[in-house]
N, C-alpha and C positions, 0 to 999 in steps of 0.2 A: 504495499497498499502507500502511498508517496503520499507527498504534502495536497497537492489537487489534485487529488482522487476522490473522485465524489463520493461514493462511503465515507473514507473521514473527511471532506467538508461537511457533509451533510451531518455526523457525529459530532464535531464541535461548534454549528448554527444550535443544534438543535441543546449543545450542554450548554453553550454560554444563555441562551434563549431562555433554561430553564430558571439557571441559579437568575436570569434581569427580574423574570419573574417573583422568585423567591425574595429579590431582597425587596421587592416594591409587595412585596405583602408587608412588609413593616407597617406602611398606611401614611395617604395621602400627606398627612401635619409630619412625619418624620420626611420623609423627600423634600417636600417643599422648608423645614428646618432651617433657617438661616444661618445657623450659631450653626448646628451641624449640615454639612451639608455631605456628610461620607455616605450615605443613603443614597443621594442626587448619585453620586461621582460615579456611585459600584453599579448603580441603570446601569448609568451612562455609556461606561467603561465596557459591560456586561453585550448591548444591544449592540455600542462599533463594534465586537467581534461579532458574535452572533450572524451580522447585514455582512461584513467583510467575507464568514464565510459562504452566507448563501450567492454573495459576485461571487466568489468559486468555484458553484457548481455547477455553471456551462454552457450553451446553449442543448442539447442532449442531454441535458436535466430537464432544465423547464422548457423541454418537444414532448422532454415521455409525463411532467405532468403541469401541461396546459392551466388547470386552474388556480395556482398559485401567481400569486398577485408582479409577478417578477417586474413588471417595470413599476411600482412602488416600496420594492424591496429598496434597489435601486436609488429611488429616490432618495428615501435613510438613510440611506446608505453614504449617499451624495450626502444629507445634511451631516448628518456623526461628522464624516470623514473629514470633507473637505471643507467644510464651517461651521468650525468648528467654535470660533470666536460667536457666532453668531443666532446658539444653541442655545430655543429656551427652554426653561423646564416642566411650560405650558404644552411644550407639542411631547415629550419626552416624556410626560406621566401618559398626556393620552396613547401615543404609542405603546409603552406596556399597561395601557389598560383597557384600550380598548382590540388593539390589532394581534399584539405579543400571543396571545393564548390564543385566538384561532389560529394563527401561524405556524406556531407548537404544532395542534394538533392535526397540519397538512404535515408539517414537517416530518411528523412519525409516520405517516400512512401512504410516504411520499417514494414513489417505487426509484431503481435506479436504471438508468436509462443500459436500455440490452451490448455489449459489447459487439463491434465491428464482424 
């Protein structure tokens, strides 16, 4: 298994997404605590890793799983990776509470592309 192997990237994506969701379970008040930013930073970091892994899954994977929101995954990855200074906590909270759980369910049911 190589670093860009779809199975490896899928495993990383689900692992980091699960961890981000787990950190977010600390609650909205803890996430938005201006004195202690640990939870929001942990969630953001885990999301960044998850979305980067999803980005590396490749076109064969997305063709095998057309229900996965590839464009939205790319948008969120772009936001987390390249717009780092402009990341808004409210957007991260929305992603982790509204999008991430459904995305995690989809990833756990995803099919790996067939080998040529």
